N, C-alpha and C positions, 0 to 999 in steps of 0.2 A: 679340689677344686671348686672355687666359689660359683655359685650361681644363683639367677633369681627367682622368686617365689612368684608363680602366676596369678595370683591373687592380690598381693600388696604390693611389690617389686621391690622387696627387702631382700639381701644377700645372705645367701647362708650355705654353711658345707654340709656336707650329707654323700648320702651311698650316689654312685653315678645316675641312676634314674628317678633320683627323689625330684618331685617338681614342686613343691608348698614347703614354707619353712616352719608350719603348726598345723596339728588338727585343727583348729580352727580354721586357719585360711584356706584346708580342703574340702572343709565342708563347705565353706562358705561360698568358695567358687563350684563346686556340683549343685548346691542348692540353685544360686543362681542361674546354674548351666540348665538346669532343667525345669524353671519356673515360669516364664511366660508359654513356650510353645506346647508346654505338657498341661495344662489346665483341662483343656476336652479331655486326655486321658484319662486324667483324675478324676474329671466329673462322670464319665464313663463307668470307670472302675467303681466307684462309689456306688453307682445306680446298680450295677450288675450286684457287687456286693451286697447290699439291699435285698432286692430279689432274692438273692440265694440262700441267707439268712430267713425270709420271711418262709419260704419253703421247706426250708429244714427245721423251723418251729412249726412250722404245720403238719411234716411227712414225719411225724413220730415212729412209726413201724414200716418206714422204708416203699408203705403201698398205701396211698390213703386217698379218699374224696375230699373236696371241699369248692366249696360256692366261689363264683367269681365275685362277689358281695364281700366275703371276709377277705379275699386278695387282696381288692382293693381298698380295703376299711385299712388294712394294714401300710398301705402305700406300695404294692405292687406296682408294678409299671411293664407292662405285656410290651413294650414297646424295645428291651432290653433281653437280652437272651446270646449265650456263647456259640450254640450249633442249634441245629433241626438234624431229627433221624424220622424218615419216614420208611413206614413197615410195609411189607408185601403187600399187605390188604389195605396200603392207601390211609395208613392212622400217620395223623403228622405228631410226633414228640416233639415240644421246644427244650430245650436244656439251658441252664446258668449253669456252669461247672458240670456236679457229679447228680443235681436235683434236676427232674423234669416235668412236665405238665404235656397233659393230654387234655383239650377241648374234648367236653360229652355233650350230651343233649342237657335242654332247661340251663345252661347258664353253669352248669358243674364241671369240675375238671379234678381229673386224676393224675395226683403226685407220684411218682416213684424216683427209684435212687438208682444209679448204675451202682453194679458191681465195679469193686477196684479190679 
């Protein structure tokens, strides 16, 4: 059974479920498909990844204190986090994946790591 490649339109033979004539065409098609509408998602994921790396870098002992100035100096963006946890005592922890932070007095932050 001869089919046409979804990317370049060339005819090819192969398995019944095959859609592309080559890996190049498959990759090009999927990259084009995911490019335009996904810029927002890519940018947000990059910011989250940067925040996570900063927290991981500063939180070497899985629980430490740091200053807001140090976080900002490294480029931390407080607008990007993945979840919020509120304790019974109403303390609000913000998490970037498994790395979290809690605002303390005098612009200090408690950095914590979730146990897996």
